[in-house]
N, C-alpha and C positions, 0 to 999 in steps of 0.2 A: 386505430391500433391501440391507443391508450385504454380503451374500454376493456380490452382483453388482459390487461396487466393485473396480475394478482400478487406478484412478488417484485421487490426492488432490491437491487444490489447498490448500496449507497456509498459513494466515496465520502470521506470526512473532511480533510483539509481542503478548503476552498468551496465546499458544498455546505457543510453544517457549521463550520467556523473558519475564522482566519486567526492563526496563532492561538491566543487564549480568549478571543472575542467571539461569542456565538453570533451566527447570522440572525438578522431580524426575523421574527416569526418562527423560531426553531421549535418551541413547544407546540405551537399551533399546527405546524407541519406534521408532527408525530400524532397529534390528536386527529388530524384528518385521515392519516393512514389507518389508525385504529377504527375510526368511524366507517371507513370504506372497506374494512376487512382486508387490507393489503399488508402482507407479511414483508419483512425486510431483514437483510443482513448488512451490517456496516463493514465494508471492506476497504482497507486503506493500504497504500504502499509504504506508509510510515512505519519504520521498524524501531523507532526510538522508545515506543511503549508496547507492553504486552496487553492482553485482554483485560487483566485485572486493573491495570493502570488506566485504561480507557474507561472502564466502569466508573472509576473515581472521577475522571474528568467530566464524564457525562452527568454524574451526580451533582457536580458543581454547577451544571447548567440546568439543574432541577429535572433531570431525565433519569428514569430508572430502567435501564436496559441491561438484560442479563449477558453474561460472558459468552454464552453459546451463540448470540447474535452479533458478536464482534469477531471479525476475521482480519488479522493484520499480518504484515509481511514478516514480522519477527517470529511469530509462532509458525507461520507457514514455512519459513526458511528452516527453522529448527526441525520441524517434522520432515521436511525434504531431506535434510542432511542425515537425520537418523535413518531414514529409509534407504538412502543411497550409500552411506558409508558406515552405518552402525555406530552406536555410542557405548557398546559394551566395554567394560573394564576401563572406563574413563577415557575414551578416545580423545587424544589431544587435537585441538583446533585453534586456529588463530583468528580472532575476531576484532574488527574495527567497527565499533558501534556503540550505541547508548545502552543504558541499563536494561531497557526492555528486551533488546536482542540478547544481551549477555545472560539475563535471567532465563529466557526461553531456552537457550543452549544448555545452561547448567541444569535446568530442571529436567532435561532429557538425558542427562548423564555425561555430557561432554566436559572435558577439562580444558580451560582456556589458558593458553600460553601468554605470558607477558612479553613486551618488547625486550626486556632485559634478558629473559631466558633465551629468546631467539638469538640475540646478539652473542650470547655465550655458547651457541651451538645447538640449542633445542630445535627440533623440526616438527612440522605438522603436515598431514596430507592435504589439508583444506585451509584456504584463507577465505573468510567471508567478510564483506564490507557493506555496512548499512550506514544510515545517517547518524551523525553525532555532532554536537556543537563543540566537543572537547577533544577532537583528534589533534595529536601533536606530531611533530616531524618524526620522532622515533616510532610512533604507532604506524605511520604510513611507510616509513623506510623499511621496517622489518617485514611488513606485509609484502612490499615489493621484492625484498630479498627472497622470501619463501616462494613467491610466484616465479621469480627467476630460476629457482632451483627445481621447479616443476610441480609445485602444489596446485591443486585444483582451485580455480578462482571463481567464487560464487558472489553474486550481487543480490542483495535483498530486493532491490527495485532500481529502475533506471532513471528516476526523476532527477534531473539536473538542478531543479530549483523547486521551491515550495512557497506558497503565498503566506505573507505575514501582514501585520498591521501597517508596516512601513514599506511594503513592496516585496517582490520576489527575492529570495535568499538562496544560497547554494544548498543543494540537497545531496542525497546519497550518490546519485550519478556523477556529481562533481568530484566526490572523494574517490570513486572508482576510476575516474578519468586520470587522476594522479598516478594510480598504480599502472594503468594502461600506458600512460606517457612514459613512465620509467622502465617498463618491461616490454612494451610492444604487444602485450596480450590483453584483449578485452576479456570480460568475464566469460567463463566456460558455461555457466548457468545463470539465468536471471529468473528469480522466483516470482517477483511481483508482476503486476499488470505492465505491459499487455500480454504477458505470458499466460498459458492456460491453467496453471496450477491453482491460483486463487479462484478463478471462475468455476472450475470443476468443484472445488470444495464449497463454494457459495451455493451452487445449485443443489449439491447434496444436502446441505443444511436446510435449505428452503423446501426441499422436495419439489423443486420447480423444473420447468422445461424452458426451452428456447422460445416457445410460443407464448408463455404467460409470465415471463420474467424479463425485466429491463435493467440495464445498467445506467446509473445516474452519476455523472462525474464532470469535472471541470478541465480535463486535459485531453487534447486530441490524440497525442501519441501514446497514451497509456489507457485511460478509461474508454475512450471511443474506439480506438484501434482494437483494444482487447475485446470489447463487446462484439465488434464486427467479426473478429476471428473466431469468437465463440458462437456466432450465429444469433446473438441477442439484439433486440432493439436498443439503440444508443440514444440517451438523453443528455445533451450538453447544457450545463448551466454556466452563465457568464459571470459568476460571482467569485471566480478564483483566477487561475492562470490565464485561460483563454479569453481574449478580448473580442469585442464585436468586430466582425469582419475577418478575423483570423481563420475561422473554419471554412470560409468561402474561397480560400486560396487553392489554386490547382495543386493536386497531389496530396492534399491533406485528407485524413480520414473524415468521412462525412457522417454527421449524426443524423438520426431520424427526426429528432425534435430538438429545438433550441429554446431555452427559457432564460429569463434574467436571473432567477434565483429560486429557492425552495418555495417561496410564497407563490410565485407565478406557476410553478409546477403543481402545487396543491390545488390551486384554482382550476387548472385544466383537468386534473384528475377528478375533481368534483363534477365538472361539466360533462366529462366523458362517462361518468357513472349514471348520469341522469338525475342525480339528487338535487 
């Protein structure tokens, strides 16, 4: 099956790096894709950075990848909200998230309410929650208040944890769980993987099909499940959240291929190509 793959949708956290540390063989992996003529889009559930910020991070790893090949849940969420709710006349929205999400929303014309404004009575029809290391009690409390009052609750992605150099740390899904625990309401919409929105956009950018495009990720419940739902071959790497043996458990989404890391994947792509 690998010999038919001409496009890859690549997760980032846990696949290309952990935290701020690149995976071994990162530059060589992209050199292999270029040599084999395999196109790619980097698609991440992380909404803490927008495409411009990811370009800078990749530059720091000596990689020159254009913005059009970077698809993150911050931009995908902002586009989804603009399509669903409109951003004309500075539509108010309440966001818990890092600078990448906030910039993506304001770049599309939304006005972001502060916790202080909500406490004083301001309202918004939408509450969106993504990952941030800097969420405070007022941030989450005012989000819960608006959801209690009927605001649409949108999650950028469901990842409850993300890989770091020191181990798994709480992610966007953990922050969303606080709102759900306080209100009894799960998110009305989830933009990131395993939902279909990012996969549809990735295939559009790649001009790819389910037959010639594969998803590469480190999470069973998002990357692998999302790929299966989209009809794509699913490649699991054991360099991030999922550990050896986890994927073999009953009821877990089953990948089509399992490799240790991007170096092992590159080796198999070369073998499959016959080069």
